[in-house]
C-alpha positions in Angstrom: -9.7 13.9 -5.5 -12.9 11.9 -4.8 -15.8 12.3 -7.2 -18.8 14.2 -5.8 -21.0 11.1 -5.7 -18.6 9.1 -3.4 -19.0 9.3 0.3 -16.0 9.7 2.5 -14.7 6.4 3.9 -16.2 5.6 7.3 -13.1 3.8 8.7 -9.3 3.6 8.1 -9.8 0.2 6.5 -12.4 1.6 4.1 -10.0 4.4 3.2 -7.3 1.8 2.5 -9.7 -0.2 0.3 -10.6 3.0 -1.5 -7.0 3.6 -2.3 -6.4 0.1 -3.4 -9.3 0.3 -5.9 -7.8 3.3 -7.7 -6.7 2.4 -11.2 -3.1 3.7 -10.8 -0.7 5.4 -8.5 0.2 9.1 -8.5 3.4 10.2 -10.2 3.2 7.5 -12.9 4.3 4.7 -10.5 1.8 2.1 -11.7 4.0 -0.8 -12.8 5.9 -3.1 -10.5 9.4 -3.9 -11.8 9.4 -7.4 -13.3 13.0 -7.9 -12.0 11.8 -7.4 -8.4 12.6 -10.4 -6.3 13.1 -11.4 -2.6 12.0 -9.1 0.2 9.3 -11.7 1.2 10.2 -11.3 4.9 9.9 -7.5 4.7 6.6 -7.8 2.8 5.2 -10.3 5.4 6.3 -8.0 8.3 4.6 -4.9 6.8 1.4 -6.9 6.0 1.4 -8.3 9.6 1.8 -4.9 11.2 -0.8 -3.2 9.0 -3.3 -6.0 9.5 -3.2 -5.9 13.3 -6.6 -5.2 14.8 -7.0 -1.7 16.0 -9.9 -0.1 14.2 -9.8 3.2 16.1 -6.3 4.2 15.2 -4.5 4.9 11.9 -1.7 2.5 11.2 1.6 3.6 9.8 4.8 1.8 8.7 7.8 3.8 7.8 10.3 2.6 5.2 13.5 4.5 5.1 16.8 4.1 3.3 19.1 5.7 0.8 17.9 6.4 -2.7 17.9 3.4 -5.1 17.5 0.5 -2.6 14.0 -0.3 -3.6 11.7 1.5 -1.1 9.2 2.4 -3.8 9.3 -1.0 -5.4 8.7 -2.6 -2.1 5.6 -0.4 -1.6 4.3 -1.1 -5.1 4.8 -4.9 -4.7 2.9 -4.7 -1.4 0.0 -2.9 -3.0 0.0 -5.4 -5.9 -0.3 -8.2 -3.5 -3.0 -6.5 -1.5 -5.0 -5.8 -4.6 -4.9 -9.5 -5.6 -6.3 -10.7 -2.3 
């Protein structure tokens, strides 16, 4: 929930920046696994798709797979990288 003194984001990019500036993730997922490795191609592909210019439309990238293959870790790693840019 947004504090009362914060205006709503004016664009999808502003909304994404707002989410990245939050101190932690919901459901206690605020630490990237230190054993995470690889997946650089997948991370690059997601970043490329989400950074394509198209200001008037929301961007989505669906990650699917069976439980335990690292979908959440991949997302957490992506957010960690985006926060450090």
